[in-house]
C-alpha positions in Angstrom: -10.9 -29.0 -5.1 -7.7 -27.4 -3.7 -7.3 -23.7 -3.1 -4.2 -22.2 -4.6 -1.8 -21.1 -1.8 -0.5 -17.5 -1.7 3.3 -17.8 -1.2 4.7 -15.3 1.3 8.2 -14.2 2.2 8.8 -12.3 5.4 11.7 -9.8 5.5 12.2 -8.2 8.9 15.1 -7.1 11.0 13.4 -7.8 14.3 13.6 -11.6 15.1 10.6 -11.5 17.5 8.4 -9.9 14.8 9.7 -12.3 12.1 8.9 -15.3 14.3 5.4 -13.9 15.2 4.4 -13.2 11.6 5.8 -16.6 10.5 3.6 -18.3 13.1 0.6 -16.3 12.1 1.0 -17.2 8.4 1.3 -20.9 9.6 -2.2 -20.7 11.0 -3.7 -19.8 7.7 -4.4 -22.8 5.4 -4.5 -20.6 2.2 -1.0 -19.0 2.9 2.4 -20.6 2.5 5.6 -19.2 4.1 8.6 -19.6 1.7 11.2 -17.6 3.6 11.7 -15.5 6.8 14.9 -13.6 6.6 16.4 -10.5 8.3 17.3 -8.6 5.0 16.9 -8.8 1.3 20.6 -9.5 0.9 20.5 -12.5 3.3 17.6 -14.1 1.3 20.1 -15.5 -1.2 17.5 -16.3 -3.8 15.0 -17.5 -1.2 12.4 -14.9 -2.2 12.2 -16.2 -5.8 9.0 -18.2 -5.3 7.2 -15.5 -3.2 4.2 -13.7 -4.7 4.0 -11.4 -1.7 7.0 -10.0 0.3 5.9 -8.7 3.7 8.6 -6.3 4.8 9.3 -4.8 8.2 12.7 -3.0 8.0 13.9 -0.2 10.2 15.2 1.9 7.4 14.9 5.6 6.4 12.0 6.4 4.1 14.2 6.9 1.0 16.0 3.6 1.6 12.8 1.7 2.3 11.3 3.1 -0.9 14.4 2.0 -2.9 14.0 -1.6 -1.4 10.3 -1.6 -2.4 11.2 -0.6 -5.9 13.9 -3.3 -6.1 11.4 -6.0 -5.0 8.7 -4.8 -7.4 11.2 -5.0 -10.3 11.8 -8.7 -9.4 8.0 -9.3 -9.7 7.0 -9.4 -6.0 4.0 -7.7 -4.6 5.2 -5.8 -1.5 3.3 -5.3 1.8 5.1 -2.8 4.1 4.7 -3.0 7.8 5.8 0.0 9.8 5.0 2.1 12.8 7.7 4.7 12.1 6.3 8.3 11.8 9.0 8.9 9.2 7.6 6.3 6.9 4.4 7.5 5.1 2.0 5.1 3.5 2.0 7.4 0.4 5.8 7.2 0.0 6.0 3.4 -0.1 2.9 3.1 -2.3 4.4 5.6 -4.8 7.6 3.5 -4.7 5.5 0.5 -5.9 4.2 -1.2 -2.7 0.8 -2.8 -2.9 0.0 -2.3 0.7 0.9 -0.7 4.0 0.0 -1.9 7.5 0.7 -0.4 10.9 2.9 -2.6 13.2 0.1 -2.1 15.8 -2.4 -3.9 13.5 -4.3 -6.9 14.9 -3.4 -10.3 13.5 -6.7 -10.5 11.6 -5.9 -7.3 9.8 -2.4 -8.5 8.8 -3.9 -11.7 7.3 -6.5 -9.6 5.5 -3.8 -7.4 4.1 -1.7 -10.3 2.9 -4.7 -12.0 1.2 -5.8 -8.7 -0.4 -2.3 -8.0 -1.8 -1.9 -11.6 -2.8 -5.1 -11.3 -4.9 -3.6 -8.4 -6.8 -5.3 -5.5 -5.0 -4.1 -2.7 -2.8 -4.5 -2.5 1.0 -3.8 0.4 3.3 -4.6 0.6 7.0 -4.6 4.3 6.4 -4.7 7.3 8.7 -7.2 8.5 6.1 -9.8 6.6 8.0 -9.4 9.4 10.7 -9.9 12.0 8.0 -12.9 10.7 6.2 -16.2 9.2 7.3 -17.2 5.9 5.8 -20.2 7.5 4.1 -18.1 9.8 1.8 -19.6 10.1 -1.6 -17.5 11.3 -4.6 -19.0 12.1 -8.0 -17.6 10.2 -11.0 -15.5 13.2 -12.0 -14.1 13.6 -8.4 -13.2 9.9 -8.4 -11.3 10.3 -11.7 -9.5 13.3 -10.4 -8.6 11.6 -7.1 -7.3 8.5 -9.0 -5.1 10.6 -11.3 -3.8 12.7 -8.4 -2.9 9.6 -6.4 -0.9 8.3 -9.3 1.2 11.5 -9.2 -0.5 13.6 -11.9 -0.2 17.4 -11.6 -3.3 19.7 -11.9 -2.3 20.4 -15.6 -1.9 16.7 -16.3 -5.2 15.9 -14.8 -6.8 18.6 -16.9 -5.2 17.3 -20.1 -6.2 13.7 -19.3 -9.8 14.6 -18.7 -10.1 17.3 -21.3 -11.1 20.0 -18.9 -9.5 23.2 -17.8 -7.0 23.5 -14.9 -9.5 25.9 -13.2 -12.2 23.2 -13.3 -9.8 20.6 -11.8 -9.0 23.1 -9.0 -12.8 23.7 -8.4 -13.3 19.9 -8.1 -10.3 19.6 -5.7 -11.9 22.4 -3.6 -15.1 20.5 -3.4 -13.2 17.3 -2.5 -11.4 19.3 0.2 -14.7 20.4 1.7 -15.9 16.8 1.8 -12.7 15.3 3.3 -11.5 18.2 5.5 -8.2 18.3 3.7 -6.8 19.7 0.4 -3.2 18.3 1.0 -2.1 16.0 -1.8 -0.7 13.3 0.6 -4.0 13.2 2.5 -6.0 13.0 -0.8 -3.7 10.2 -2.0 -4.4 8.2 1.1 -8.1 8.8 0.7 -8.0 7.7 -3.0 -6.1 4.5 -2.0 -8.4 3.7 0.9 -11.4 4.2 -1.4 -10.0 2.0 -4.2 -9.8 4.9 -6.6 -6.2 4.3 -7.8 -4.4 1.5 -9.5 -1.5 0.2 -7.3 0.2 -1.9 -9.9 
């Protein structure tokens, strides 16, 4: 019985990083490298067979988000690698990325992220882990609200979707804020993603 390989393309403007990631993928029997290129433009059709595009480009956040959107439209799952403080996990996920990994991540975490994204799930090595303890427990309603919030819904839209009042939504968000230590939407989006409460497709 053969395991189906996950086909990966690496797009990175740093040659050393590109080489290192390519070697790392080569050590994993369930992963197959189809391309390693410095830019999307230079791929020249070489990304076509890739299920996952692992991307490490030194671009501004808006440009990176546009690149993610372009790759998603072509049917690739996108895993963004970045250590830039200007690039927020939430921004690239909202643009359509399936995952976000810090450039400082250990090799084992990068492989885990690739496999997770390759299997159709989301992965974030999120700063949210600093905000929340692993024992956080959300009620079913809080989970619904977090999921809708992470997908960009306003308080009014959440209220409409769940058939409750805006005031009730805000009361739930206040309780979520007490549990997590933050009421900021970007922080709550990270928490929702890290806890598997949002669809990243």
